[in-house]
C-alpha positions as CSV (number, residue, x, y, z in Angstrom):
1,X,-8.6,3.8,-11.7
2,X,-11.7,2.3,-10.1
3,X,-11.7,0.1,-7.0
4,X,-11.0,-3.2,-8.8
5,X,-8.1,-1.7,-10.7
6,X,-6.6,-0.3,-7.5
7,X,-7.0,-3.7,-5.8
8,X,-5.1,-5.2,-8.7
9,X,-2.2,-2.7,-8.5
10,X,-2.1,-3.2,-4.7
11,X,-1.8,-6.9,-5.3
12,X,1.0,-6.3,-7.8
13,X,2.9,-4.2,-5.3
14,X,2.2,-6.7,-2.5
15,X,3.3,-9.8,-4.5
16,X,7.1,-9.3,-4.0
17,X,6.5,-8.4,-0.3
18,X,4.4,-11.6,0.1
19,X,7.2,-13.7,-1.5
20,X,9.9,-12.3,0.8
21,X,7.7,-12.7,3.9
22,X,6.8,-16.2,3.1
23,X,10.4,-17.1,2.2
24,X,11.5,-16.0,5.7
25,X,8.6,-17.9,7.3
26,X,6.4,-15.0,8.2
27,X,3.1,-16.2,6.8
28,X,1.1,-14.3,9.5
29,X,2.8,-11.1,8.7
30,X,2.2,-11.6,5.0
31,X,-1.5,-12.1,5.7
32,X,-1.7,-8.9,7.8
33,X,0.3,-6.9,5.3
34,X,-1.8,-8.0,2.3
35,X,-5.0,-7.4,4.2
36,X,-4.0,-3.9,5.2
37,X,-2.9,-3.1,1.7
38,X,-6.2,-4.2,0.2
39,X,-8.4,-2.7,2.9
40,X,-6.7,0.7,2.5
41,X,-6.2,0.5,-1.3
42,X,-8.8,3.3,-1.8
43,X,-7.6,5.6,1.1
44,X,-6.4,8.4,-1.2
45,X,-9.8,8.7,-2.7
46,X,-11.1,9.9,0.7
47,X,-10.8,13.3,-1.0
48,X,-14.1,12.6,-2.7
49,X,-15.8,12.9,0.7
50,X,-13.9,15.9,2.0
51,X,-15.3,19.3,1.0
52,X,-12.7,21.7,-0.3
53,X,-10.1,19.0,-1.1
54,X,-9.7,18.5,-4.9
55,X,-9.6,14.9,-6.2
56,X,-6.1,13.9,-6.9
57,X,-4.8,16.7,-4.9
58,X,-3.1,16.5,-1.5
59,X,-4.2,12.9,-0.8
60,X,-2.6,11.8,-4.1
61,X,0.9,12.8,-3.2
62,X,4.1,11.5,-1.6
63,X,3.4,13.9,1.3
64,X,0.2,12.0,2.0
65,X,2.0,8.7,1.7
66,X,4.5,9.9,4.3
67,X,1.7,11.1,6.6
68,X,-0.1,7.7,6.4
69,X,3.3,6.0,6.9
70,X,3.9,8.2,9.9
71,X,0.6,7.2,11.4
72,X,1.3,3.5,10.8
73,X,4.8,4.0,12.2
74,X,3.5,5.6,15.3
75,X,1.1,2.8,15.9
76,X,3.9,0.3,15.4
77,X,6.1,2.2,17.8
78,X,3.2,2.2,20.4
79,X,2.9,-1.6,20.0
80,X,6.7,-2.0,20.1
81,X,7.0,-0.2,23.4
82,X,3.8,-1.7,25.0
83,X,4.3,-4.0,27.9
84,X,2.3,-6.9,29.1
85,X,2.7,-7.9,32.7
86,X,5.7,-5.6,33.2
87,X,7.7,-7.0,30.3
88,X,8.0,-5.7,26.7
89,X,6.4,-7.6,23.9
90,X,8.9,-9.6,21.9
91,X,8.1,-7.8,18.7
92,X,11.6,-7.9,17.3
93,X,11.4,-11.7,17.1
94,X,8.2,-11.4,15.0
95,X,9.8,-9.1,12.4
96,X,13.3,-10.6,12.4
97,X,14.9,-7.6,14.2
98,X,13.1,-5.0,12.1
99,X,11.5,-2.2,14.1
100,X,7.7,-2.4,14.1
101,X,7.7,1.3,13.8
102,X,9.8,1.1,10.6
103,X,7.7,-1.8,9.2
104,X,4.5,0.2,10.0
105,X,5.8,3.3,8.2
106,X,6.7,1.2,5.2
107,X,3.3,-0.5,5.1
108,X,1.4,2.8,5.3
109,X,3.5,4.6,2.7
110,X,3.6,1.7,0.2
111,X,-0.2,1.3,0.5
112,X,-0.7,4.9,-0.6
113,X,2.0,4.7,-3.3
114,X,0.3,1.6,-4.8
115,X,-2.8,3.7,-5.2
116,X,-0.9,6.5,-6.9
117,X,0.7,4.0,-9.3
118,X,-2.7,3.0,-10.4
119,X,-3.8,6.6,-11.0
120,X,-0.6,7.4,-12.9
121,X,-1.8,4.9,-15.5
122,X,-4.7,7.2,-16.4
123,X,-4.5,10.4,-18.5
124,X,-5.4,12.5,-15.4
125,X,-2.3,11.2,-13.6
126,X,-1.1,12.4,-10.2
127,X,1.0,15.2,-8.7
128,X,3.4,13.1,-6.7
129,X,5.2,16.2,-5.4
130,X,2.3,18.3,-4.2
131,X,2.6,21.0,-2.7
132,X,6.1,21.6,-4.0
133,X,5.2,21.3,-7.7
134,X,2.2,21.5,-9.9
135,X,3.5,18.9,-12.4
136,X,1.2,16.0,-13.0
137,X,2.7,12.6,-13.9
138,X,0.8,10.3,-16.2
139,X,1.4,7.3,-18.5
140,X,-2.0,7.8,-20.0
141,X,-2.6,4.2,-20.9
142,X,-6.4,4.2,-20.4
143,X,-9.2,6.2,-18.7
144,X,-10.0,5.4,-15.1
145,X,-13.4,4.1,-16.0
146,X,-12.1,1.5,-18.5
147,X,-13.6,-1.7,-17.3
148,X,-11.2,-3.9,-19.3
149,X,-8.2,-2.1,-17.7
150,X,-9.7,-2.3,-14.2
151,X,-10.6,-6.0,-14.4
152,X,-7.4,-6.8,-16.2
153,X,-5.3,-5.2,-13.5
154,X,-7.3,-7.2,-10.9
155,X,-6.8,-10.4,-12.7
156,X,-3.1,-9.8,-13.2
157,X,-2.7,-8.8,-9.6
158,X,-4.4,-12.0,-8.3
159,X,-2.3,-14.2,-10.6
160,X,1.0,-12.6,-9.7
161,X,0.2,-12.6,-6.0
162,X,-0.9,-16.3,-6.2
163,X,2.4,-17.1,-8.0
164,X,4.4,-15.2,-5.4
165,X,2.6,-17.0,-2.5
166,X,3.2,-20.4,-4.2
167,X,6.9,-19.7,-4.8
168,X,7.5,-18.1,-1.4
169,X,5.8,-20.9,0.5
170,X,7.8,-23.5,-1.5
171,X,11.1,-22.2,-0.3
């Protein structure tokens, strides 16, 4: 997929998350989550810029998703344990008792998995289980450069996310 298609898939993955966050009155967190997912939607394609790393290789795997999740989780843990004026930040009240480290891990991993889901729609597919397997998974619906597919995914993602936001905010 190209960038617009990946944005669309990220929005499709984000839509149920947005619905839940808005339903539990966490609009700020929904905005941060959606912004992070969209801004990092193309992260696995960093392999285009790293010599020696094949495209749709290590950065297009669940191992990479776990590594990105781990980095986000570590940042969440650092924020969670930070103190201001000698007292800990009340992060648990922001996330309804969910650890910021766990939420950070989930955000990082889900962001990468959304990208992988977009690429699995193309004939080239992805190797989810690199380095443990060489099998590529694909649905082969359309080529990555298919403009109709890319814009179509973006349109569907925007529509579904708008519906989720509307319904989540209405609760």
